[in-house]
C-alpha positions as CSV (number, residue, x, y, z in Angstrom):
1,M,20.0,3.4,22.5
2,I,19.8,-0.5,23.0
3,M,17.4,0.6,25.9
4,I,15.1,2.9,23.8
5,L,14.9,0.6,21.6
6,T,14.0,-2.4,23.5
7,S,10.9,-0.2,25.5
8,K,9.6,0.9,22.2
9,L,9.6,-3.0,20.8
10,I,5.8,-2.9,20.6
11,Y,5.7,0.0,18.2
12,F,8.2,-1.4,16.0
13,C,6.1,-4.7,15.7
14,S,3.0,-3.3,15.2
15,A,4.5,-1.1,12.6
16,A,6.0,-4.1,11.2
17,L,2.8,-5.7,11.1
18,L,1.1,-3.0,9.6
19,S,3.5,-3.1,6.9
20,L,3.1,-6.8,6.4
21,G,-0.8,-6.3,6.2
22,L,-0.3,-3.2,3.6
23,Y,2.0,-5.7,1.6
24,I,-0.3,-8.4,1.7
25,I,-3.1,-6.2,0.7
26,L,-1.3,-4.2,-2.3
27,S,0.2,-7.4,-3.9
28,S,-2.3,-10.1,-3.7
29,Y,-5.0,-10.6,-6.7
30,N,-6.6,-13.2,-4.6
31,Y,-9.6,-12.0,-2.4
32,V,-9.4,-14.4,0.1
33,K,-5.5,-13.3,0.9
34,K,-6.7,-9.6,0.6
35,T,-9.2,-10.3,3.2
36,I,-6.5,-11.9,5.8
37,G,-4.0,-8.9,4.6
38,L,-6.9,-6.5,6.1
39,A,-7.2,-8.6,9.1
40,V,-3.1,-8.6,9.9
41,F,-3.6,-4.8,9.4
42,Q,-6.7,-4.2,11.9
43,N,-4.6,-6.2,14.4
44,A,-1.4,-4.2,14.2
45,V,-3.6,-1.3,14.6
46,L,-5.4,-2.3,17.7
47,I,-1.9,-3.9,19.2
48,F,-0.6,-0.3,18.3
49,Y,-3.8,1.3,20.3
50,I,-3.5,-1.2,23.1
51,A,0.7,-0.6,23.9
52,L,-0.4,3.1,23.9
53,A,-3.2,3.0,26.6
54,K,-0.6,1.1,28.6
55,A,0.7,4.1,31.5
56,K,4.1,3.1,32.7
57,E,4.3,1.7,36.1
58,G,0.3,1.8,35.9
59,I,-1.6,-0.9,37.7
60,V,-5.5,-2.0,37.1
61,P,-8.0,0.3,38.3
62,I,-9.4,-1.7,40.7
63,D,-10.8,-0.4,44.2
64,Q,-7.3,-1.2,46.3
65,C,-8.1,1.7,48.8
66,F,-11.1,0.7,50.6
67,N,-9.2,0.3,53.7
68,Q,-6.2,2.5,52.8
69,L,-6.0,6.2,53.3
70,S,-7.4,8.6,50.4
71,Q,-4.1,10.5,50.6
72,H,-1.9,7.7,49.4
73,C,-4.5,6.3,47.1
74,S,-4.1,9.9,45.2
75,S,-0.3,9.0,44.2
76,I,-1.0,5.6,42.3
77,T,-1.1,5.6,38.8
78,Y,-3.8,3.9,37.2
79,S,-3.9,2.4,33.4
80,S,-7.4,3.6,32.0
81,P,-9.6,0.4,31.1
82,V,-11.5,2.9,28.2
83,S,-9.0,2.5,25.5
84,H,-8.9,-1.3,26.1
85,V,-12.7,-1.7,26.4
86,L,-12.6,0.1,22.8
87,M,-10.4,-2.1,21.2
88,L,-12.2,-5.4,22.5
89,T,-15.3,-3.3,20.2
90,A,-13.2,-3.3,17.6
91,I,-11.7,-7.0,17.6
92,V,-15.5,-7.8,17.7
93,V,-17.0,-5.5,14.7
94,G,-13.4,-6.9,12.8
95,I,-14.8,-10.7,13.3
96,A,-18.1,-9.3,12.2
97,T,-16.6,-7.8,9.1
98,M,-14.7,-10.2,8.1
99,S,-16.7,-12.8,8.3
100,V,-18.9,-10.8,5.8
101,S,-16.8,-10.2,4.2
102,L,-15.6,-14.3,3.6
103,S,-19.2,-14.7,3.1
104,I,-19.7,-12.3,0.0
105,I,-16.2,-13.8,-1.3
106,R,-18.1,-17.2,-1.1
107,Q,-20.8,-15.8,-3.2
108,I,-17.9,-14.1,-5.8
109,Y,-16.7,-17.8,-5.9
110,Q,-19.6,-19.6,-7.0
111,S,-20.8,-17.0,-9.3
112,F,-17.2,-17.1,-11.3
113,N,-15.6,-20.2,-10.2
114,S,-12.3,-18.1,-9.0
115,C,-11.2,-15.7,-6.2
116,N,-8.9,-13.9,-8.6
117,E,-9.6,-10.0,-9.2
118,N,-8.0,-10.3,-12.8
119,D,-10.0,-13.4,-13.6
120,I,-13.4,-12.4,-12.2
121,L,-12.3,-8.5,-14.0
122,L,-12.0,-10.6,-17.3
123,E,-15.2,-12.3,-17.2
124,L,-17.3,-9.4,-16.3
125,Q,-15.6,-7.7,-19.3
126,K,-16.6,-11.3,-21.8
127,M,-20.5,-10.7,-20.1
128,E,-20.1,-7.2,-21.4
129,L,-18.9,-7.7,-24.6
130,K,-21.8,-10.7,-25.4
131,P,-24.5,-9.7,-27.3
132,D,-27.7,-9.5,-25.5
133,E,-29.9,-12.6,-26.7
């Protein structure tokens, strides 16, 4: 039983990170904290997919059979690099998305002098109740 748990530890860790990111998103009213929660959530998903892509006893798919017989090479298990490349692309997109969201949060802070969602909603309600001048 313990052997099964230790062999699947990466999945439990990614599930814990996923839960932590979701908790941060749902419990915080600060936009910066919500953005950090989204980053934690995204990283948990990336860790999960990278862990799934690793083949048991698989090796890096580099041409190691250059001088060997092709019969021997057919019995080798390779790890597919496609999912790793896709996750690398997802990391780059995540960084770009996070930088855009932080710049939007900066603009919100300059407009409302707050990053708190409740304060901003109250300010917007006050702006709607004001008579037009």
